[in-house]
Backbone as a chain_set.jsonl record, in Angstrom:
{"seq": "MPLTDIRTLQMQLLELEAEHRELDHLIETLDQGPTTDELALRRLKKRKLVLKDRLNQLTEQLRPNEPA", "coords": {"N": [[0.789, -1.344, -0.128], [0.948, 2.38, -0.599], [2.062, 5.369, 0.251], [1.109, 7.396, 1.069], [-1.718, 6.711, 0.934], [-1.628, 5.134, 3.411], [-1.683, 7.182, 4.833], [-3.929, 8.553, 4.393], [-5.467, 6.915, 5.632], [-4.784, 6.894, 7.835], [-5.409, 9.284, 8.886], [-8.12, 9.439, 8.778], [-9.074, 7.624, 10.411], [-8.053, 8.588, 13.003], [-9.675, 10.665, 12.543], [-12.421, 9.374, 12.718], [-11.989, 8.677, 15.302], [-12.128, 10.667, 16.882], [-14.51, 11.665, 16.288], [-16.191, 9.298, 17.742], [-15.666, 9.8, 20.125], [-16.637, 11.822, 21.349], [-19.076, 11.435, 20.363], [-19.491, 9.409, 22.313], [-18.986, 11.328, 24.735], [-21.271, 12.762, 24.176], [-23.834, 11.004, 24.497], [-22.81, 10.392, 26.61], [-23.918, 12.896, 28.478], [-26.406, 13.253, 27.511], [-27.685, 11.372, 29.004], [-27.91, 11.46, 31.422], [-28.811, 13.656, 31.531], [-31.93, 15.675, 32.865], [-34.007, 15.537, 31.832], [-35.125, 12.498, 29.368], [-34.223, 12.148, 25.957], [-35.176, 9.678, 24.565], [-35.406, 9.04, 21.774], [-33.724, 10.416, 20.562], [-31.149, 9.734, 21.795], [-30.657, 7.083, 20.901], [-30.244, 7.128, 18.244], [-27.886, 8.434, 18.653], [-26.376, 6.586, 19.321], [-26.827, 4.66, 17.668], [-25.224, 5.545, 15.554], [-22.562, 5.93, 16.463], [-21.899, 3.154, 17.004], [-22.047, 2.609, 14.439], [-19.825, 3.372, 14.029], [-17.813, 2.541, 15.077], [-17.589, 0.514, 13.995], [-16.513, 0.863, 11.792], [-13.798, 2.125, 12.433], [-12.871, -0.3, 13.048], [-12.606, -1.212, 10.632], [-10.86, 0.493, 9.011], [-8.398, -0.718, 10.795], [-7.863, -2.733, 10.306], [-7.46, -2.571, 7.632], [-5.337, -0.976, 8.086], [-3.481, -2.893, 9.417], [-0.422, -4.582, 9.301], [0.234, -7.136, 6.597], [2.299, -9.265, 6.567], [4.258, -11.064, 9.922], [6.271, -8.345, 11.458]], "CA": [[0.045, 0.126, 0.228], [1.407, 3.435, -1.089], [2.208, 5.916, 1.766], [0.01, 8.666, 1.339], [-2.831, 5.774, 1.282], [-1.34, 5.314, 4.584], [-1.3, 8.238, 5.771], [-5.032, 9.115, 4.256], [-6.289, 5.531, 6.193], [-4.841, 7.049, 9.273], [-6.342, 10.655, 8.858], [-9.668, 8.983, 8.824], [-9.205, 6.61, 11.151], [-7.849, 9.468, 13.502], [-10.8, 11.6, 12.461], [-13.256, 8.875, 13.138], [-11.861, 8.367, 17.169], [-12.46, 11.898, 17.498], [-15.972, 11.609, 16.479], [-16.241, 8.536, 18.491], [-15.106, 10.08, 21.673], [-17.613, 13.391, 21.021], [-20.057, 11.305, 20.476], [-20.005, 8.999, 23.811], [-19.471, 12.308, 25.994], [-22.699, 13.665, 23.934], [-24.376, 10.155, 24.857], [-23.218, 10.447, 28.424], [-24.456, 13.636, 28.896], [-28.026, 12.805, 27.664], [-28.154, 9.898, 29.987], [-27.442, 12.1, 32.992], [-29.815, 15.242, 32.06], [-33.279, 15.652, 33.452], [-35.279, 14.627, 30.801], [-34.233, 12.485, 28.094], [-34.7, 12.12, 24.372], [-34.933, 8.454, 23.916], [-34.719, 8.645, 20.153], [-32.053, 10.77, 20.422], [-29.881, 8.754, 22.818], [-31.074, 5.482, 20.644], [-29.656, 7.138, 16.73], [-26.116, 8.753, 18.882], [-25.728, 4.92, 20.199], [-26.702, 3.446, 16.323], [-24.122, 6.205, 14.903], [-21.433, 5.336, 17.272], [-21.879, 1.644, 16.749], [-21.678, 2.163, 12.966], [-18.269, 4.217, 13.435], [-16.725, 1.662, 15.951], [-17.147, -0.945, 12.597], [-15.569, 1.756, 10.238], [-12.874, 1.963, 12.705], [-12.217, -1.6, 12.721], [-11.988, -1.621, 9.197], [-9.689, 1.234, 9.092], [-7.458, -0.664, 11.634], [-7.924, -3.856, 10.282], [-6.71, -1.798, 6.555], [-3.756, -0.361, 8.253], [-2.607, -3.722, 9.904], [0.422, -5.187, 7.901], [0.173, -8.905, 6.125], [3.343, -9.89, 7.329], [4.85, -10.049, 10.7], [7.549, -7.358, 10.803]], "C": [[1.038, 1.16, -0.073], [1.592, 4.316, 0.822], [1.38, 6.76, 2.001], [-1.024, 7.748, 1.528], [-3.47, 5.312, 2.616], [-2.145, 5.771, 5.237], [-3.005, 8.617, 5.496], [-5.737, 7.996, 5.582], [-6.179, 6.484, 7.865], [-5.044, 8.621, 9.736], [-8.017, 10.057, 9.337], [-9.49, 8.574, 9.461], [-8.836, 7.512, 13.085], [-9.455, 10.201, 13.875], [-12.271, 10.788, 12.968], [-13.155, 8.542, 14.716], [-11.794, 9.446, 17.371], [-13.872, 12.255, 17.574], [-17.097, 10.584, 16.88], [-16.628, 9.086, 19.99], [-16.24, 11.618, 22.144], [-18.98, 12.505, 21.39], [-20.497, 10.031, 22.159], [-19.863, 10.314, 24.888], [-20.635, 13.004, 25.474], [-23.724, 12.331, 24.707], [-24.537, 10.168, 26.513], [-24.57, 11.531, 29.101], [-25.771, 13.795, 28.64], [-28.619, 12.513, 28.273], [-28.536, 11.111, 31.012], [-28.431, 13.465, 33.06], [-30.716, 14.691, 32.645], [-33.703, 15.198, 32.875], [-34.547, 13.997, 29.631], [-34.535, 11.329, 27.101], [-34.478, 10.573, 24.244], [-34.836, 8.404, 22.511], [-33.767, 9.387, 19.728], [-30.908, 10.219, 20.657], [-29.956, 7.609, 21.905], [-30.176, 6.301, 18.99], [-28.422, 7.243, 17.125], [-25.671, 7.27, 18.741], [-25.501, 4.722, 18.787], [-25.4, 4.304, 15.358], [-22.823, 5.702, 15.482], [-21.054, 4.078, 17.018], [-21.405, 1.26, 15.191], [-19.977, 2.936, 12.714], [-17.451, 3.234, 14.057], [-16.783, 0.613, 14.55], [-16.323, -0.412, 11.767], [-14.339, 2.306, 11.116], [-11.997, 0.869, 12.489], [-11.576, -1.717, 11.383], [-11.004, -1.227, 8.689], [-8.369, 0.243, 9.409], [-6.568, -1.893, 10.729], [-6.89, -3.129, 8.479], [-4.995, -1.658, 6.735], [-2.879, -1.75, 8.837], [-1.713, -4.514, 8.694], [0.133, -6.705, 7.805], [0.796, -9.289, 6.988], [3.769, -10.127, 8.384], [6.084, -9.413, 10.428], [8.788, -8.069, 11.466]], "O": [[2.177, 0.804, 0.23], [1.349, 3.959, 1.974], [0.888, 6.911, 3.12], [-1.467, 7.969, 2.656], [-4.624, 5.135, 3.006], [-3.023, 5.308, 5.965], [-3.51, 9.045, 6.534], [-6.512, 8.488, 6.403], [-7.056, 6.679, 8.706], [-4.817, 9.009, 10.882], [-8.76, 10.463, 10.231], [-9.898, 9.501, 10.161], [-9.307, 7.062, 14.13], [-10.109, 10.267, 14.916], [-13.152, 11.44, 13.529], [-14.158, 8.174, 15.328], [-11.192, 9.559, 18.439], [-14.418, 12.889, 18.476], [-18.303, 10.666, 16.647], [-17.589, 8.838, 20.717], [-16.365, 12.155, 23.245], [-19.743, 12.716, 22.333], [-21.549, 9.977, 22.796], [-20.621, 10.314, 25.858], [-21.111, 13.869, 26.209], [-24.449, 12.776, 25.596], [-25.474, 10.063, 27.304], [-25.575, 11.289, 29.769], [-26.423, 14.451, 29.451], [-29.778, 12.873, 28.48], [-29.706, 11.468, 31.149], [-28.758, 14.124, 34.047], [-30.669, 13.517, 33.012], [-34.009, 14.059, 33.226], [-33.655, 14.555, 28.992], [-34.9, 10.164, 27.254], [-33.403, 10.274, 23.725], [-34.041, 7.575, 22.068], [-33.054, 9.171, 18.748], [-29.894, 10.19, 19.959], [-29.009, 6.879, 22.197], [-29.197, 5.592, 18.754], [-27.573, 6.582, 16.527], [-24.692, 6.91, 18.088], [-24.34, 4.599, 18.395], [-24.727, 3.67, 14.546], [-22.085, 5.022, 14.769], [-19.863, 3.853, 16.801], [-20.783, 0.289, 14.76], [-19.261, 3.017, 11.716], [-16.334, 3.055, 13.571], [-15.761, -0.013, 14.269], [-15.508, -1.029, 11.081], [-13.694, 3.11, 10.442], [-10.869, 0.866, 11.998], [-10.463, -2.139, 11.07], [-10.22, -1.923, 8.044], [-7.414, 0.237, 8.632], [-5.365, -2.036, 10.511], [-5.679, -3.33, 8.39], [-3.994, -1.961, 6.087], [-1.654, -1.709, 8.726], [-2.097, -4.913, 7.594], [-0.156, -7.396, 8.782], [0.341, -9.659, 8.07], [4.13, -8.973, 8.617], [6.847, -9.704, 9.507], [9.927, -7.656, 11.246]]}, "num_chains": 1, "name": "protein.A"}
């Protein structure tokens, strides 16, 4: 895999990890609030799962095929 492709994947990985952390914080904040918007909470959790799947895919793509 060319170096530019690896760097692009690494940047995507970092961006998705940041978004995943933000969603985690938002979900925690919503869940602890005085009133809970269950629909919004479910949507955020679903988005977080989608991000987790994409993070796993990118991690697999960046993992070398051969042991070092």
